[in-house]
PDB file of N, CA, C and O in Angstrom:
ATOM      1  N   MET A   1      16.537   5.172  -3.871  1.00  0.00           N
ATOM      2  CA  MET A   1      16.213   5.571  -2.662  1.00  0.00           C
ATOM      3  C   MET A   1      15.172   6.589  -2.545  1.00  0.00           C
ATOM      4  O   MET A   1      14.178   6.422  -1.839  1.00  0.00           O
ATOM      5  N   LEU A   2      15.463   7.984  -3.452  1.00  0.00           N
ATOM      6  CA  LEU A   2      14.211   8.893  -3.179  1.00  0.00           C
ATOM      7  C   LEU A   2      12.855   8.627  -3.952  1.00  0.00           C
ATOM      8  O   LEU A   2      12.684   7.714  -4.760  1.00  0.00           O
ATOM      9  N   ASP A   3      12.161   9.331  -3.670  1.00  0.00           N
ATOM     10  CA  ASP A   3      11.028   9.151  -4.386  1.00  0.00           C
ATOM     11  C   ASP A   3      10.714   9.912  -6.138  1.00  0.00           C
ATOM     12  O   ASP A   3       9.868   9.503  -6.934  1.00  0.00           O
ATOM     13  N   THR A   4      11.333  10.662  -6.278  1.00  0.00           N
ATOM     14  CA  THR A   4      11.470  11.257  -7.326  1.00  0.00           C
ATOM     15  C   THR A   4      12.036  10.684  -8.323  1.00  0.00           C
ATOM     16  O   THR A   4      13.116  10.135  -8.105  1.00  0.00           O
ATOM     17  N   PRO A   5      11.457  10.650  -9.709  1.00  0.00           N
ATOM     18  CA  PRO A   5      12.230   9.795 -10.966  1.00  0.00           C
ATOM     19  C   PRO A   5      13.646  10.715 -11.289  1.00  0.00           C
ATOM     20  O   PRO A   5      14.638  10.217 -11.822  1.00  0.00           O
ATOM     21  N   ASN A   6      13.569  11.860 -10.952  1.00  0.00           N
ATOM     22  CA  ASN A   6      14.701  12.524 -11.507  1.00  0.00           C
ATOM     23  C   ASN A   6      15.389  12.916 -10.530  1.00  0.00           C
ATOM     24  O   ASN A   6      15.866  14.044 -10.648  1.00  0.00           O
ATOM     25  N   HIS A   7      15.677  12.162  -9.269  1.00  0.00           N
ATOM     26  CA  HIS A   7      16.438  12.431  -8.380  1.00  0.00           C
ATOM     27  C   HIS A   7      17.706  13.119  -8.363  1.00  0.00           C
ATOM     28  O   HIS A   7      18.080  13.933  -7.519  1.00  0.00           O
ATOM     29  N   SER A   8      18.382  12.679  -9.462  1.00  0.00           N
ATOM     30  CA  SER A   8      19.920  12.917  -9.726  1.00  0.00           C
ATOM     31  C   SER A   8      20.052  14.124 -10.894  1.00  0.00           C
ATOM     32  O   SER A   8      21.169  14.411 -11.322  1.00  0.00           O
ATOM     33  N   ASN A   9      18.956  14.751 -11.339  1.00  0.00           N
ATOM     34  CA  ASN A   9      18.912  16.039 -11.489  1.00  0.00           C
ATOM     35  C   ASN A   9      18.865  17.197 -11.205  1.00  0.00           C
ATOM     36  O   ASN A   9      17.856  17.650 -10.665  1.00  0.00           O
ATOM     37  N   PRO A  10      20.125  18.112 -11.543  1.00  0.00           N
ATOM     38  CA  PRO A  10      20.087  19.220 -10.571  1.00  0.00           C
ATOM     39  C   PRO A  10      19.184  20.093 -10.739  1.00  0.00           C
ATOM     40  O   PRO A  10      19.201  21.060  -9.978  1.00  0.00           O
ATOM     41  N   ASN A  11      18.333  20.024 -11.585  1.00  0.00           N
ATOM     42  CA  ASN A  11      17.226  21.085 -12.095  1.00  0.00           C
ATOM     43  C   ASN A  11      15.929  20.629 -11.206  1.00  0.00           C
ATOM     44  O   ASN A  11      14.807  21.135 -11.226  1.00  0.00           O
ATOM     45  N   ARG A  12      16.367  19.606 -10.474  1.00  0.00           N
ATOM     46  CA  ARG A  12      14.538  19.216 -10.279  1.00  0.00           C
ATOM     47  C   ARG A  12      14.405  20.408  -9.095  1.00  0.00           C
ATOM     48  O   ARG A  12      15.271  21.118  -8.585  1.00  0.00           O
ATOM     49  N   PRO A  13      12.795  20.314  -8.853  1.00  0.00           N
ATOM     50  CA  PRO A  13      12.273  21.063  -7.997  1.00  0.00           C
ATOM     51  C   PRO A  13      13.074  21.222  -6.414  1.00  0.00           C
ATOM     52  O   PRO A  13      13.278  20.097  -5.958  1.00  0.00           O
ATOM     53  N   SER A  14      13.569  22.337  -5.480  1.00  0.00           N
ATOM     54  CA  SER A  14      13.990  22.022  -4.701  1.00  0.00           C
ATOM     55  C   SER A  14      13.622  21.136  -3.246  1.00  0.00           C
ATOM     56  O   SER A  14      12.494  21.505  -2.919  1.00  0.00           O
ATOM     57  N   PRO A  15      14.002  20.381  -2.512  1.00  0.00           N
ATOM     58  CA  PRO A  15      12.922  19.711  -1.602  1.00  0.00           C
ATOM     59  C   PRO A  15      12.472  20.576  -0.628  1.00  0.00           C
ATOM     60  O   PRO A  15      13.046  21.652  -0.456  1.00  0.00           O
ATOM     61  N   GLN A  16      11.234  20.150   0.228  1.00  0.00           N
ATOM     62  CA  GLN A  16      10.498  20.765   0.983  1.00  0.00           C
ATOM     63  C   GLN A  16      10.936  21.190   1.963  1.00  0.00           C
ATOM     64  O   GLN A  16      11.355  20.397   2.807  1.00  0.00           O
ATOM     65  N   PRO A  17      10.988  22.530   2.181  1.00  0.00           N
ATOM     66  CA  PRO A  17      11.443  22.636   3.852  1.00  0.00           C
ATOM     67  C   PRO A  17      10.631  21.937   4.911  1.00  0.00           C
ATOM     68  O   PRO A  17       9.428  21.830   4.669  1.00  0.00           O
ATOM     69  N   GLY A  18      11.065  21.467   5.991  1.00  0.00           N
ATOM     70  CA  GLY A  18      10.303  20.933   7.192  1.00  0.00           C
ATOM     71  C   GLY A  18      11.492  20.246   8.131  1.00  0.00           C
ATOM     72  O   GLY A  18      12.695  20.342   7.887  1.00  0.00           O
ATOM     73  N   GLY A  19      10.985  19.625   9.110  1.00  0.00           N
ATOM     74  CA  GLY A  19      12.045  19.128  10.012  1.00  0.00           C
ATOM     75  C   GLY A  19      11.838  19.783  11.372  1.00  0.00           C
ATOM     76  O   GLY A  19      11.291  20.875  11.533  1.00  0.00           O
ATOM     77  N   ALA A  20      12.202  19.207  12.084  1.00  0.00           N
ATOM     78  CA  ALA A  20      12.394  20.059  13.834  1.00  0.00           C
ATOM     79  C   ALA A  20      13.172  21.023  13.697  1.00  0.00           C
ATOM     80  O   ALA A  20      12.933  22.064  14.308  1.00  0.00           O
ATOM     81  N   ASN A  21      14.350  20.908  12.818  1.00  0.00           N
ATOM     82  CA  ASN A  21      15.224  22.100  12.658  1.00  0.00           C
ATOM     83  C   ASN A  21      15.554  22.571  11.917  1.00  0.00           C
ATOM     84  O   ASN A  21      16.673  23.076  11.826  1.00  0.00           O
ATOM     85  N   GLY A  22      14.433  22.577  10.868  1.00  0.00           N
ATOM     86  CA  GLY A  22      14.508  23.714   9.364  1.00  0.00           C
ATOM     87  C   GLY A  22      15.194  22.717   8.283  1.00  0.00           C
ATOM     88  O   GLY A  22      15.017  23.110   7.130  1.00  0.00           O
ATOM     89  N   ASN A  23      15.965  21.470   8.402  1.00  0.00           N
ATOM     90  CA  ASN A  23      16.478  20.828   7.609  1.00  0.00           C
ATOM     91  C   ASN A  23      15.409  20.687   6.481  1.00  0.00           C
ATOM     92  O   ASN A  23      14.198  20.695   6.704  1.00  0.00           O
ATOM     93  N   LEU A  24      16.125  20.523   4.922  1.00  0.00           N
ATOM     94  CA  LEU A  24      15.352  20.139   4.059  1.00  0.00           C
ATOM     95  C   LEU A  24      14.974  18.712   4.274  1.00  0.00           C
ATOM     96  O   LEU A  24      15.716  17.943   4.885  1.00  0.00           O
ATOM     97  N   VAL A  25      13.793  18.345   3.762  1.00  0.00           N
ATOM     98  CA  VAL A  25      13.549  16.711   3.612  1.00  0.00           C
ATOM     99  C   VAL A  25      12.720  16.520   2.328  1.00  0.00           C
ATOM    100  O   VAL A  25      12.175  17.320   1.568  1.00  0.00           O
ATOM    101  N   ARG A  26      12.807  15.298   2.351  1.00  0.00           N
ATOM    102  CA  ARG A  26      12.675  14.298   1.017  1.00  0.00           C
ATOM    103  C   ARG A  26      11.869  13.233   1.327  1.00  0.00           C
ATOM    104  O   ARG A  26      12.153  12.918   2.483  1.00  0.00           O
ATOM    105  N   TRP A  27      10.937  12.453   0.861  1.00  0.00           N
ATOM    106  CA  TRP A  27      10.290  11.224   1.044  1.00  0.00           C
ATOM    107  C   TRP A  27      10.720  10.098   0.080  1.00  0.00           C
ATOM    108  O   TRP A  27      10.695  10.176  -1.148  1.00  0.00           O
ATOM    109  N   GLY A  28      11.141   8.976   0.861  1.00  0.00           N
ATOM    110  CA  GLY A  28      11.530   7.752  -0.030  1.00  0.00           C
ATOM    111  C   GLY A  28      11.793   6.526   0.918  1.00  0.00           C
ATOM    112  O   GLY A  28      11.637   6.540   2.139  1.00  0.00           O
ATOM    113  N   VAL A  29      12.147   5.635   0.281  1.00  0.00           N
ATOM    114  CA  VAL A  29      12.118   4.158   1.071  1.00  0.00           C
ATOM    115  C   VAL A  29      14.015   4.346   1.395  1.00  0.00           C
ATOM    116  O   VAL A  29      14.893   4.882   0.720  1.00  0.00           O
ATOM    117  N   CYS A  30      14.050   3.653   2.685  1.00  0.00           N
ATOM    118  CA  CYS A  30      15.909   3.559   2.540  1.00  0.00           C
ATOM    119  C   CYS A  30      16.070   2.207   2.428  1.00  0.00           C
ATOM    120  O   CYS A  30      15.346   1.374   2.975  1.00  0.00           O
ATOM    121  N   PRO A  31      17.321   1.902   1.492  1.00  0.00           N
ATOM    122  CA  PRO A  31      17.480   0.866   1.537  1.00  0.00           C
ATOM    123  C   PRO A  31      18.112   0.186   2.535  1.00  0.00           C
ATOM    124  O   PRO A  31      18.061  -1.043   2.504  1.00  0.00           O
ATOM    125  N   THR A  32      18.839   0.870   3.628  1.00  0.00           N
ATOM    126  CA  THR A  32      19.216   0.007   4.885  1.00  0.00           C
ATOM    127  C   THR A  32      18.267  -0.663   5.794  1.00  0.00           C
ATOM    128  O   THR A  32      18.425  -1.821   6.181  1.00  0.00           O
ATOM    129  N   CYS A  33      17.163   0.181   6.162  1.00  0.00           N
ATOM    130  CA  CYS A  33      16.126  -0.276   7.137  1.00  0.00           C
ATOM    131  C   CYS A  33      14.865  -0.947   6.050  1.00  0.00           C
ATOM    132  O   CYS A  33      14.272  -2.025   6.094  1.00  0.00           O
ATOM    133  N   GLY A  34      14.808  -0.246   5.467  1.00  0.00           N
ATOM    134  CA  GLY A  34      13.612  -0.620   4.171  1.00  0.00           C
ATOM    135  C   GLY A  34      12.117   0.280   4.448  1.00  0.00           C
ATOM    136  O   GLY A  34      11.090   0.136   3.785  1.00  0.00           O
ATOM    137  N   VAL A  35      12.292   1.164   5.522  1.00  0.00           N
ATOM    138  CA  VAL A  35      11.483   2.204   5.645  1.00  0.00           C
ATOM    139  C   VAL A  35      11.130   3.209   4.908  1.00  0.00           C
ATOM    140  O   VAL A  35      11.880   4.024   4.369  1.00  0.00           O
ATOM    141  N   GLU A  36       9.782   3.155   4.870  1.00  0.00           N
ATOM    142  CA  GLU A  36       9.282   4.507   3.740  1.00  0.00           C
ATOM    143  C   GLU A  36       9.124   5.401   4.918  1.00  0.00           C
ATOM    144  O   GLU A  36       8.486   5.156   5.942  1.00  0.00           O
ATOM    145  N   GLY A  37       9.842   6.544   4.604  1.00  0.00           N
ATOM    146  CA  GLY A  37       9.982   8.023   5.587  1.00  0.00           C
ATOM    147  C   GLY A  37      10.702   9.032   4.928  1.00  0.00           C
ATOM    148  O   GLY A  37      11.114   9.105   3.770  1.00  0.00           O
ATOM    149  N   LEU A  38      10.775   9.793   5.881  1.00  0.00           N
ATOM    150  CA  LEU A  38      11.712  10.953   5.355  1.00  0.00           C
ATOM    151  C   LEU A  38      13.429  11.270   5.664  1.00  0.00           C
ATOM    152  O   LEU A  38      14.021  10.935   6.690  1.00  0.00           O
ATOM    153  N   PHE A  39      13.937  11.892   4.664  1.00  0.00           N
ATOM    154  CA  PHE A  39      15.396  12.090   4.508  1.00  0.00           C
ATOM    155  C   PHE A  39      15.615  13.166   4.795  1.00  0.00           C
ATOM    156  O   PHE A  39      14.819  13.962   4.296  1.00  0.00           O
ATOM    157  N   HIS A  40      16.381  13.595   5.415  1.00  0.00           N
ATOM    158  CA  HIS A  40      16.931  15.094   6.140  1.00  0.00           C
ATOM    159  C   HIS A  40      18.056  15.491   5.172  1.00  0.00           C
ATOM    160  O   HIS A  40      18.911  14.617   5.022  1.00  0.00           O
ATOM    161  N   PHE A  41      18.233  16.648   4.474  1.00  0.00           N
ATOM    162  CA  PHE A  41      19.294  17.018   3.725  1.00  0.00           C
ATOM    163  C   PHE A  41      20.189  17.487   5.071  1.00  0.00           C
ATOM    164  O   PHE A  41      19.822  17.935   6.157  1.00  0.00           O
ATOM    165  N   HIS A  42      21.450  17.206   4.556  1.00  0.00           N
ATOM    166  CA  HIS A  42      22.726  17.532   5.779  1.00  0.00           C
ATOM    167  C   HIS A  42      23.784  18.490   4.975  1.00  0.00           C
ATOM    168  O   HIS A  42      24.578  19.133   5.661  1.00  0.00           O
ATOM    169  N   GLY A  43      23.825  18.603   3.633  1.00  0.00           N
ATOM    170  CA  GLY A  43      24.633  19.631   2.642  1.00  0.00           C
ATOM    171  C   GLY A  43      25.242  18.551   1.674  1.00  0.00           C
ATOM    172  O   GLY A  43      24.865  17.428   1.339  1.00  0.00           O
ATOM    173  N   GLU A  44      26.410  19.385   1.335  1.00  0.00           N
ATOM    174  CA  GLU A  44      27.347  18.724   0.230  1.00  0.00           C
ATOM    175  C   GLU A  44      28.329  18.267   0.537  1.00  0.00           C
ATOM    176  O   GLU A  44      28.766  18.528   1.657  1.00  0.00           O
ATOM    177  N   GLN A  45      29.066  17.390  -0.362  1.00  0.00           N
ATOM    178  CA  GLN A  45      30.281  16.767  -0.237  1.00  0.00           C
ATOM    179  C   GLN A  45      30.861  17.167  -1.558  1.00  0.00           C
ATOM    180  O   GLN A  45      30.269  16.981  -2.621  1.00  0.00           O
ATOM    181  N   ARG A  46      32.126  17.765  -1.445  1.00  0.00           N
ATOM    182  CA  ARG A  46      32.690  17.928  -2.648  1.00  0.00           C
ATOM    183  C   ARG A  46      34.134  17.404  -2.734  1.00  0.00           C
ATOM    184  O   ARG A  46      34.896  17.571  -1.782  1.00  0.00           O
ATOM    185  N   TRP A  47      34.535  16.761  -3.874  1.00  0.00           N
ATOM    186  CA  TRP A  47      35.348  16.155  -4.160  1.00  0.00           C
ATOM    187  C   TRP A  47      36.411  16.733  -5.424  1.00  0.00           C
ATOM    188  O   TRP A  47      35.911  17.195  -6.449  1.00  0.00           O
ATOM    189  N   PRO A  48      37.720  16.669  -5.269  1.00  0.00           N
ATOM    190  CA  PRO A  48      38.247  17.563  -6.261  1.00  0.00           C
ATOM    191  C   PRO A  48      38.337  16.905  -7.649  1.00  0.00           C
ATOM    192  O   PRO A  48      38.809  15.772  -7.570  1.00  0.00           O
ATOM    193  N   GLU A  49      38.031  17.276  -8.853  1.00  0.00           N
ATOM    194  CA  GLU A  49      37.847  16.788 -10.035  1.00  0.00           C
ATOM    195  C   GLU A  49      38.547  15.158 -10.211  1.00  0.00           C
ATOM    196  O   GLU A  49      37.914  14.135 -10.471  1.00  0.00           O
ATOM    197  N   ARG A  50      39.952  15.275  -9.997  1.00  0.00           N
ATOM    198  CA  ARG A  50      41.105  14.288 -10.472  1.00  0.00           C
ATOM    199  C   ARG A  50      40.482  13.166  -9.469  1.00  0.00           C
ATOM    200  O   ARG A  50      40.300  12.012  -9.858  1.00  0.00           O
ATOM    201  N   VAL A  51      40.223  13.520  -8.380  1.00  0.00           N
ATOM    202  CA  VAL A  51      39.911  12.214  -7.325  1.00  0.00           C
ATOM    203  C   VAL A  51      38.813  11.652  -7.680  1.00  0.00           C
ATOM    204  O   VAL A  51      38.827  10.433  -7.850  1.00  0.00           O
ATOM    205  N   ALA A  52      37.755  12.300  -7.854  1.00  0.00           N
ATOM    206  CA  ALA A  52      36.187  11.906  -8.315  1.00  0.00           C
ATOM    207  C   ALA A  52      36.557  10.917  -9.512  1.00  0.00           C
ATOM    208  O   ALA A  52      36.250   9.725  -9.501  1.00  0.00           O
ATOM    209  N   ASP A  53      37.298  11.588 -10.611  1.00  0.00           N
ATOM    210  CA  ASP A  53      37.255  10.509 -11.478  1.00  0.00           C
ATOM    211  C   ASP A  53      37.850   9.376 -11.340  1.00  0.00           C
ATOM    212  O   ASP A  53      37.354   8.364 -11.833  1.00  0.00           O
ATOM    213  N   LYS A  54      39.143   9.339 -10.571  1.00  0.00           N
ATOM    214  CA  LYS A  54      39.635   8.515 -10.206  1.00  0.00           C
ATOM    215  C   LYS A  54      38.925   7.002  -9.369  1.00  0.00           C
ATOM    216  O   LYS A  54      39.138   5.795  -9.492  1.00  0.00           O
ATOM    217  N   LEU A  55      37.952   7.884  -8.453  1.00  0.00           N
ATOM    218  CA  LEU A  55      37.083   6.788  -7.808  1.00  0.00           C
ATOM    219  C   LEU A  55      35.879   6.631  -8.826  1.00  0.00           C
ATOM    220  O   LEU A  55      35.078   5.848  -8.314  1.00  0.00           O
ATOM    221  N   GLY A  56      35.493   7.003  -9.893  1.00  0.00           N
ATOM    222  CA  GLY A  56      34.598   6.585 -10.798  1.00  0.00           C
ATOM    223  C   GLY A  56      33.202   7.032 -10.376  1.00  0.00           C
ATOM    224  O   GLY A  56      32.182   6.408 -10.669  1.00  0.00           O
ATOM    225  N   MET A  57      33.244   8.568  -9.408  1.00  0.00           N
ATOM    226  CA  MET A  57      32.097   9.133  -8.827  1.00  0.00           C
ATOM    227  C   MET A  57      32.129  10.833  -9.315  1.00  0.00           C
ATOM    228  O   MET A  57      33.022  11.522  -9.807  1.00  0.00           O
ATOM    229  N   LYS A  58      30.925  11.079  -8.981  1.00  0.00           N
ATOM    230  CA  LYS A  58      30.346  12.379  -9.201  1.00  0.00           C
ATOM    231  C   LYS A  58      31.213  13.670  -8.159  1.00  0.00           C
ATOM    232  O   LYS A  58      31.438  13.430  -6.973  1.00  0.00           O
ATOM    233  N   PRO A  59      31.488  14.559  -8.587  1.00  0.00           N
ATOM    234  CA  PRO A  59      32.328  15.447  -7.476  1.00  0.00           C
ATOM    235  C   PRO A  59      31.821  16.332  -6.696  1.00  0.00           C
ATOM    236  O   PRO A  59      32.352  17.225  -6.036  1.00  0.00           O
ATOM    237  N   LEU A  60      30.754  16.016  -6.822  1.00  0.00           N
ATOM    238  CA  LEU A  60      29.234  16.669  -6.232  1.00  0.00           C
ATOM    239  C   LEU A  60      28.505  15.960  -5.338  1.00  0.00           C
ATOM    240  O   LEU A  60      27.800  15.153  -5.944  1.00  0.00           O
ATOM    241  N   MET A  61      28.383  15.912  -4.340  1.00  0.00           N
ATOM    242  CA  MET A  61      27.347  14.466  -3.324  1.00  0.00           C
ATOM    243  C   MET A  61      26.413  15.427  -2.775  1.00  0.00           C
ATOM    244  O   MET A  61      26.850  16.427  -2.205  1.00  0.00           O
ATOM    245  N   HIS A  62      25.336  15.250  -2.876  1.00  0.00           N
ATOM    246  CA  HIS A  62      24.373  15.837  -1.422  1.00  0.00           C
ATOM    247  C   HIS A  62      24.035  14.743  -0.672  1.00  0.00           C
ATOM    248  O   HIS A  62      23.595  13.692  -1.138  1.00  0.00           O
ATOM    249  N   LEU A  63      24.307  15.059   0.894  1.00  0.00           N
ATOM    250  CA  LEU A  63      24.289  14.006   1.706  1.00  0.00           C
ATOM    251  C   LEU A  63      22.698  14.154   2.494  1.00  0.00           C
ATOM    252  O   LEU A  63      22.181  15.241   2.754  1.00  0.00           O
ATOM    253  N   TRP A  64      22.038  12.714   2.816  1.00  0.00           N
ATOM    254  CA  TRP A  64      20.800  12.461   3.198  1.00  0.00           C
ATOM    255  C   TRP A  64      20.701  11.613   4.476  1.00  0.00           C
ATOM    256  O   TRP A  64      21.558  10.735   4.574  1.00  0.00           O
ATOM    257  N   THR A  65      19.839  11.715   5.436  1.00  0.00           N
ATOM    258  CA  THR A  65      19.810  10.807   6.328  1.00  0.00           C
ATOM    259  C   THR A  65      18.447  10.683   6.377  1.00  0.00           C
ATOM    260  O   THR A  65      17.558  11.516   6.205  1.00  0.00           O
ATOM    261  N   CYS A  66      18.411   9.119   6.726  1.00  0.00           N
ATOM    262  CA  CYS A  66      17.473   8.513   6.940  1.00  0.00           C
ATOM    263  C   CYS A  66      16.673   8.868   8.284  1.00  0.00           C
ATOM    264  O   CYS A  66      17.456   8.952   9.231  1.00  0.00           O
ATOM    265  N   ASP A  67      15.336   9.102   8.637  1.00  0.00           N
ATOM    266  CA  ASP A  67      15.239   9.345   9.548  1.00  0.00           C
ATOM    267  C   ASP A  67      14.577   8.708  10.577  1.00  0.00           C
ATOM    268  O   ASP A  67      14.052   9.246  11.552  1.00  0.00           O
ATOM    269  N   THR A  68      14.642   7.287  10.253  1.00  0.00           N
ATOM    270  CA  THR A  68      14.534   6.265  10.773  1.00  0.00           C
ATOM    271  C   THR A  68      15.719   5.662  11.575  1.00  0.00           C
ATOM    272  O   THR A  68      15.751   5.623  12.805  1.00  0.00           O
ATOM    273  N   CYS A  69      16.699   5.192  10.742  1.00  0.00           N
ATOM    274  CA  CYS A  69      17.541   4.146  11.117  1.00  0.00           C
ATOM    275  C   CYS A  69      19.101   5.336  10.870  1.00  0.00           C
ATOM    276  O   CYS A  69      20.217   4.817  10.844  1.00  0.00           O
ATOM    277  N   HIS A  70      18.955   6.797  10.720  1.00  0.00           N
ATOM    278  CA  HIS A  70      19.966   7.330  10.610  1.00  0.00           C
ATOM    279  C   HIS A  70      21.128   7.075   9.842  1.00  0.00           C
ATOM    280  O   HIS A  70      22.234   7.449  10.233  1.00  0.00           O
ATOM    281  N   THR A  71      20.932   6.364   8.603  1.00  0.00           N
ATOM    282  CA  THR A  71      22.017   6.096   7.973  1.00  0.00           C
ATOM    283  C   THR A  71      21.967   7.568   6.749  1.00  0.00           C
ATOM    284  O   THR A  71      21.065   8.087   6.091  1.00  0.00           O
ATOM    285  N   THR A  72      23.328   7.804   6.902  1.00  0.00           N
ATOM    286  CA  THR A  72      23.593   8.645   5.749  1.00  0.00           C
ATOM    287  C   THR A  72      23.707   8.248   4.609  1.00  0.00           C
ATOM    288  O   THR A  72      24.230   7.138   4.506  1.00  0.00           O
ATOM    289  N   PHE A  73      23.263   8.992   3.243  1.00  0.00           N
ATOM    290  CA  PHE A  73      23.501   8.332   1.928  1.00  0.00           C
ATOM    291  C   PHE A  73      24.214   9.717   1.354  1.00  0.00           C
ATOM    292  O   PHE A  73      24.138  10.780   1.970  1.00  0.00           O
ATOM    293  N   ALA A  74      24.910   9.567   0.104  1.00  0.00           N
ATOM    294  CA  ALA A  74      25.361  10.262  -0.871  1.00  0.00           C
ATOM    295  C   ALA A  74      24.838  10.218  -2.128  1.00  0.00           C
ATOM    296  O   ALA A  74      24.970   9.279  -2.912  1.00  0.00           O
ATOM    297  N   GLU A  75      24.100  11.478  -2.367  1.00  0.00           N
ATOM    298  CA  GLU A  75      23.566  11.331  -3.733  1.00  0.00           C
ATOM    299  C   GLU A  75      24.239  12.092  -4.655  1.00  0.00           C
ATOM    300  O   GLU A  75      24.497  13.290  -4.541  1.00  0.00           O
ATOM    301  N   PRO A  76      24.553  11.278  -5.687  1.00  0.00           N
ATOM    302  CA  PRO A  76      25.485  11.785  -7.275  1.00  0.00           C
ATOM    303  C   PRO A  76      24.790  13.023  -7.662  1.00  0.00           C
ATOM    304  O   PRO A  76      23.650  12.962  -7.202  1.00  0.00           O
ATOM    305  N   THR A  77      24.969  14.068  -8.277  1.00  0.00           N
ATOM    306  CA  THR A  77      24.497  14.925  -8.844  1.00  0.00           C
ATOM    307  C   THR A  77      25.353  15.348 -10.083  1.00  0.00           C
ATOM    308  O   THR A  77      26.553  15.074 -10.123  1.00  0.00           O
ATOM    309  N   ASP A  78      24.863  15.870 -10.867  1.00  0.00           N
ATOM    310  CA  ASP A  78      25.455  16.542 -12.108  1.00  0.00           C
ATOM    311  C   ASP A  78      26.185  17.655 -11.893  1.00  0.00           C
ATOM    312  O   ASP A  78      27.304  17.730 -12.400  1.00  0.00           O
ATOM    313  N   THR A  79      25.884  18.269 -11.432  1.00  0.00           N
ATOM    314  CA  THR A  79      26.210  19.798 -10.974  1.00  0.00           C
ATOM    315  C   THR A  79      27.747  19.832 -10.566  1.00  0.00           C
ATOM    316  O   THR A  79      28.131  19.623  -9.415  1.00  0.00           O
ATOM    317  N   PRO A  80      28.465  20.077 -11.488  1.00  0.00           N
ATOM    318  CA  PRO A  80      30.121  20.442 -11.014  1.00  0.00           C
ATOM    319  C   PRO A  80      30.363  21.300  -9.280  1.00  0.00           C
ATOM    320  O   PRO A  80      31.494  21.584  -8.884  1.00  0.00           O
TER     321      PRO A  80
END
């Protein structure tokens, strides 16, 4: 989805500040609408370890929203 090859690496450079309300933004192609554009960072979603393990996902997810179709995506991270 997002343009950086290491988008799931917690040591990646920080997203660039921008957007009308000061959100952090990244550039990418939306898998829902197919438009190449901005994604706004909306925060983190944390799951208890045992729940995340049971669901087969990471306990920390970053939430990004497509600027075009407003679909929100949860991006897995390696950070606990």
